[in-house]
SEPA-240968 format. One record per residue (C-alpha): residue number from 1; residue in three letters; chain; x, y, z. Coordinates in steps of 0.001 Angstrom, whole numbers, plus 500000, padded with zeros to 6 digits. Layout:
<dozas>
<doza NUM, 'ALA', 'A', <X, Y, Z>>
...
</dozas>
This chain:
<dozas>
<doza 1, 'MET', 'A', <363085, 251010, 111307>>
<doza 2, 'GLU', 'A', <362470, 249025, 108144>>
<doza 3, 'GLN', 'A', <358855, 248746, 107043>>
<doza 4, 'VAL', 'A', <358984, 244951, 107026>>
<doza 5, 'SER', 'A', <359692, 244935, 110778>>
<doza 6, 'MET', 'A', <356483, 246922, 111332>>
<doza 7, 'VAL', 'A', <354231, 244238, 109821>>
<doza 8, 'PRO', 'A', <353700, 242050, 112934>>
<doza 9, 'VAL', 'A', <352306, 244959, 114973>>
<doza 10, 'ALA', 'A', <350285, 246281, 112039>>
<doza 11, 'CYS', 'A', <348569, 242877, 111783>>
<doza 12, 'LEU', 'A', <347440, 242989, 115418>>
<doza 13, 'ASP', 'A', <345169, 246061, 115214>>
<doza 14, 'ILE', 'A', <346250, 247290, 118667>>
<doza 15, 'GLN', 'A', <343573, 249279, 120523>>
<doza 16, 'PRO', 'A', <343988, 251577, 123569>>
<doza 17, 'ASN', 'A', <342146, 249095, 125823>>
<doza 18, 'HIS', 'A', <344248, 246034, 124944>>
<doza 19, 'ALA', 'A', <346533, 244114, 127268>>
<doza 20, 'VAL', 'A', <349643, 243579, 125107>>
<doza 21, 'LEU', 'A', <352762, 241476, 125636>>
<doza 22, 'ASP', 'A', <355948, 241908, 123609>>
<doza 23, 'MET', 'A', <357854, 238718, 124465>>
<doza 24, 'CYS', 'A', <361354, 239551, 123130>>
<doza 25, 'ALA', 'A', <361203, 243318, 122825>>
<doza 26, 'SER', 'A', <364683, 244859, 122570>>
<doza 27, 'PRO', 'A', <365649, 247257, 121130>>
<doza 28, 'GLY', 'A', <362022, 248354, 121126>>
<doza 29, 'SER', 'A', <360937, 249414, 117648>>
<doza 30, 'LYS', 'A', <357858, 247167, 117724>>
<doza 31, 'THR', 'A', <357249, 248128, 121363>>
<doza 32, 'GLY', 'A', <357257, 251792, 120392>>
<doza 33, 'GLN', 'A', <354886, 251043, 117543>>
<doza 34, 'VAL', 'A', <352483, 249399, 120033>>
<doza 35, 'LEU', 'A', <352696, 252400, 122386>>
<doza 36, 'GLU', 'A', <351917, 254780, 119535>>
<doza 37, 'ALA', 'A', <348829, 252731, 118651>>
<doza 38, 'MET', 'A', <347702, 252577, 122287>>
<doza 39, 'GLN', 'A', <348261, 256265, 122959>>
<doza 40, 'ILE', 'A', <346668, 257593, 119780>>
<doza 41, 'ARG', 'A', <344024, 259408, 121835>>
<doza 42, 'LEU', 'A', <346413, 260581, 124556>>
<doza 43, 'PHE', 'A', <346770, 263977, 122905>>
<doza 44, 'GLN', 'A', <342997, 264379, 123230>>
<doza 45, 'GLY', 'A', <343349, 263899, 127000>>
<doza 46, 'GLU', 'A', <342270, 260237, 127014>>
<doza 47, 'ILE', 'A', <344623, 257923, 128896>>
<doza 48, 'PRO', 'A', <344498, 254378, 127503>>
<doza 49, 'SER', 'A', <342927, 251748, 129743>>
<doza 50, 'GLY', 'A', <345189, 249068, 128293>>
<doza 51, 'PHE', 'A', <348826, 248342, 129011>>
<doza 52, 'LEU', 'A', <351949, 246873, 127475>>
<doza 53, 'ILE', 'A', <354463, 244543, 129077>>
<doza 54, 'ALA', 'A', <357720, 244673, 127131>>
<doza 55, 'ASN', 'A', <359888, 241703, 128030>>
<doza 56, 'GLU', 'A', <363527, 241192, 127088>>
<doza 57, 'PRO', 'A', <365477, 238111, 128261>>
<doza 58, 'ASP', 'A', <368981, 239552, 127843>>
<doza 59, 'LEU', 'A', <369817, 241942, 130714>>
<doza 60, 'LYS', 'A', <372030, 244282, 128644>>
<doza 61, 'ARG', 'A', <369415, 244498, 125896>>
<doza 62, 'CYS', 'A', <366736, 244974, 128558>>
<doza 63, 'LYS', 'A', <368556, 248069, 129804>>
<doza 64, 'VAL', 'A', <368659, 249414, 126239>>
<doza 65, 'LEU', 'A', <364941, 248691, 125892>>
<doza 66, 'ALA', 'A', <364123, 250466, 129154>>
<doza 67, 'GLY', 'A', <366149, 253501, 128051>>
<doza 68, 'ASN', 'A', <364392, 253603, 124691>>
<doza 69, 'MET', 'A', <360957, 253313, 126317>>
<doza 70, 'LYS', 'A', <361666, 256239, 128675>>
<doza 71, 'LEU', 'A', <361513, 258457, 125606>>
<doza 72, 'PHE', 'A', <357791, 257668, 125304>>
<doza 73, 'SER', 'A', <356976, 258822, 128874>>
<doza 74, 'SER', 'A', <354062, 256404, 128834>>
<doza 75, 'PRO', 'A', <351959, 255418, 131839>>
<doza 76, 'CYS', 'A', <351034, 252208, 129979>>
<doza 77, 'ILE', 'A', <354299, 250265, 129878>>
<doza 78, 'MET', 'A', <356249, 247965, 132132>>
<doza 79, 'VAL', 'A', <359615, 246449, 131128>>
<doza 80, 'THR', 'A', <360452, 242957, 132422>>
<doza 81, 'ASN', 'A', <363482, 240663, 132203>>
<doza 82, 'PHE', 'A', <362505, 236989, 131793>>
<doza 83, 'ARG', 'A', <363386, 234338, 129260>>
<doza 84, 'GLY', 'A', <360526, 234395, 126755>>
<doza 85, 'GLU', 'A', <359644, 230770, 127388>>
<doza 86, 'ASP', 'A', <359652, 231410, 131169>>
<doza 87, 'ILE', 'A', <357488, 234526, 131434>>
<doza 88, 'PRO', 'A', <355691, 233850, 134728>>
<doza 89, 'ASP', 'A', <351972, 233571, 135262>>
<doza 90, 'MET', 'A', <350645, 236858, 136621>>
<doza 91, 'LYS', 'A', <347416, 237700, 138385>>
<doza 92, 'GLN', 'A', <345071, 240633, 137969>>
<doza 93, 'GLY', 'A', <343841, 242620, 140969>>
<doza 94, 'ASP', 'A', <340829, 240305, 141298>>
<doza 95, 'GLY', 'A', <343058, 237224, 141420>>
<doza 96, 'GLN', 'A', <342207, 236095, 137876>>
<doza 97, 'PRO', 'A', <345088, 235030, 135613>>
<doza 98, 'LEU', 'A', <346447, 237838, 133452>>
<doza 99, 'LEU', 'A', <345971, 236934, 129799>>
<doza 100, 'PHE', 'A', <346709, 239146, 126814>>
<doza 101, 'ASP', 'A', <344570, 240461, 123960>>
<doza 102, 'ARG', 'A', <347614, 240771, 121705>>
<doza 103, 'ILE', 'A', <351067, 239193, 121809>>
<doza 104, 'ILE', 'A', <354147, 239974, 119732>>
<doza 105, 'CYS', 'A', <356323, 236886, 119523>>
<doza 106, 'ASP', 'A', <359349, 238111, 117549>>
<doza 107, 'VAL', 'A', <361796, 235345, 118418>>
<doza 108, 'PRO', 'A', <365604, 235200, 118505>>
<doza 109, 'CYS', 'A', <366746, 233746, 115192>>
<doza 110, 'SER', 'A', <369669, 233103, 112868>>
<doza 111, 'GLY', 'A', <369138, 236513, 111271>>
<doza 112, 'ASP', 'A', <369669, 235305, 107722>>
<doza 113, 'GLY', 'A', <366877, 237583, 106545>>
<doza 114, 'THR', 'A', <368991, 240627, 107436>>
<doza 115, 'ILE', 'A', <371780, 239906, 104967>>
<doza 116, 'ARG', 'A', <370913, 242961, 102860>>
<doza 117, 'LYS', 'A', <371659, 245345, 105732>>
<doza 118, 'ASN', 'A', <374087, 243094, 107626>>
<doza 119, 'PRO', 'A', <376346, 241239, 105143>>
<doza 120, 'ASN', 'A', <378462, 239873, 108032>>
<doza 121, 'VAL', 'A', <375688, 237336, 108715>>
<doza 122, 'TRP', 'A', <377199, 235243, 105901>>
<doza 123, 'ASN', 'A', <380452, 234832, 107872>>
<doza 124, 'ASN', 'A', <378774, 232588, 110467>>
<doza 125, 'TRP', 'A', <375903, 231222, 108387>>
<doza 126, 'ASN', 'A', <375314, 227528, 107810>>
<doza 127, 'PRO', 'A', <372144, 225572, 107078>>
<doza 128, 'ALA', 'A', <371974, 224128, 110596>>
<doza 129, 'ARG', 'A', <371680, 227513, 112345>>
<doza 130, 'GLY', 'A', <367892, 227506, 112001>>
<doza 131, 'ASN', 'A', <367688, 223962, 113343>>
<doza 132, 'GLU', 'A', <369634, 225065, 116429>>
<doza 133, 'ARG', 'A', <367006, 227706, 117264>>
<doza 134, 'PHE', 'A', <363844, 225712, 116525>>
<doza 135, 'SER', 'A', <363290, 224392, 120076>>
<doza 136, 'LEU', 'A', <363824, 227802, 121669>>
<doza 137, 'GLN', 'A', <361526, 229498, 119165>>
<doza 138, 'LEU', 'A', <358839, 226856, 119617>>
<doza 139, 'ASN', 'A', <359004, 227091, 123422>>
<doza 140, 'ILE', 'A', <358664, 230886, 123327>>
<doza 141, 'ALA', 'A', <355711, 230623, 120938>>
<doza 142, 'ARG', 'A', <354088, 227936, 123122>>
<doza 143, 'ARG', 'A', <354338, 230238, 126122>>
<doza 144, 'GLY', 'A', <352786, 233033, 124083>>
<doza 145, 'VAL', 'A', <349832, 230834, 123133>>
<doza 146, 'HIS', 'A', <349403, 229900, 126811>>
<doza 147, 'LEU', 'A', <349252, 233602, 127800>>
<doza 148, 'LEU', 'A', <346807, 234578, 125039>>
<doza 149, 'LYS', 'A', <343131, 235294, 125732>>
<doza 150, 'GLU', 'A', <340520, 233334, 123856>>
<doza 151, 'GLU', 'A', <339892, 235264, 120606>>
<doza 152, 'GLY', 'A', <343228, 237069, 121117>>
<doza 153, 'LEU', 'A', <345855, 237481, 118406>>
<doza 154, 'MET', 'A', <349542, 236599, 118450>>
<doza 155, 'ALA', 'A', <351978, 237639, 115724>>
<doza 156, 'TYR', 'A', <354856, 235154, 115393>>
<doza 157, 'SER', 'A', <357829, 236541, 113485>>
<doza 158, 'SER', 'A', <361566, 236294, 113010>>
<doza 159, 'CYS', 'A', <364134, 238040, 110848>>
<doza 160, 'SER', 'A', <365056, 234738, 109238>>
<doza 161, 'MET', 'A', <364114, 233300, 105855>>
<doza 162, 'ASN', 'A', <364667, 229756, 107130>>
<doza 163, 'GLN', 'A', <361522, 227597, 107003>>
<doza 164, 'ILE', 'A', <362609, 225727, 110130>>
<doza 165, 'GLU', 'A', <362512, 229013, 112067>>
<doza 166, 'ASN', 'A', <359191, 230107, 110623>>
<doza 167, 'GLU', 'A', <356780, 227688, 108952>>
<doza 168, 'ALA', 'A', <357964, 224670, 110981>>
<doza 169, 'VAL', 'A', <357399, 226474, 114305>>
<doza 170, 'VAL', 'A', <353904, 227583, 113295>>
<doza 171, 'ALA', 'A', <353062, 224111, 111914>>
<doza 172, 'GLN', 'A', <354137, 222490, 115186>>
<doza 173, 'LEU', 'A', <351994, 224936, 117207>>
<doza 174, 'LEU', 'A', <348985, 224213, 115015>>
<doza 175, 'GLU', 'A', <349476, 220464, 115345>>
<doza 176, 'GLU', 'A', <349833, 220622, 119135>>
<doza 177, 'SER', 'A', <346772, 222852, 119537>>
<doza 178, 'GLU', 'A', <344454, 220241, 117989>>
<doza 179, 'GLY', 'A', <342305, 222925, 116391>>
<doza 180, 'LEU', 'A', <342280, 225402, 119291>>
<doza 181, 'ILE', 'A', <344422, 227960, 117455>>
<doza 182, 'HIS', 'A', <344155, 229145, 113873>>
<doza 183, 'ILE', 'A', <346119, 231178, 111374>>
<doza 184, 'PHE', 'A', <344486, 234554, 110856>>
<doza 185, 'SER', 'A', <345168, 236730, 107811>>
<doza 186, 'PRO', 'A', <344140, 240291, 108638>>
<doza 187, 'LYS', 'A', <344042, 243140, 106201>>
<doza 188, 'VAL', 'A', <347167, 245152, 106899>>
<doza 189, 'ARG', 'A', <346838, 248901, 106596>>
<doza 190, 'SER', 'A', <349459, 250588, 104469>>
<doza 191, 'LEU', 'A', <352683, 251050, 106389>>
<doza 192, 'ALA', 'A', <353652, 253998, 104231>>
<doza 193, 'GLY', 'A', <350741, 256072, 105509>>
<doza 194, 'SER', 'A', <348892, 256241, 102211>>
</dozas>
């Protein structure tokens, strides 16, 4: 996994007691990163009280995700298969709506930020590709905001460099929220372990 793909999870400061949603999770590198953060005390005999729902809309990719997550043997994860913008409302045991402390909203994108490792992206690239994804990305992010607890954190990310797929989505969310959501700039711990 490239270090840059680890940044969204690193910004969320995942704790073992958090309820976490990964909205578009396959193949699972960020999901695995969340599990590692949640289970940090597992080796000391402490089972985390939090949980992770790893959602993947594409059924084939969901099967890959489920296979990858089996390697963690975690009691804290559930894999689901819904479109990100259609993740259903869920209830807790007491009937209260299930809301999340942390949400990873790594949306499907044009992928133009992966050109260094995937030069074939250029073959199908055109300036409109980001525009084509904007509505989908915005709808997934809107659903994430709806499922977020008050004072919770959501990391919105894509592997695109296109401003329509990134800044424009976030700007639209901020405008629609009328001051109820804010951009948060956490201190990110070193990803290299130093």
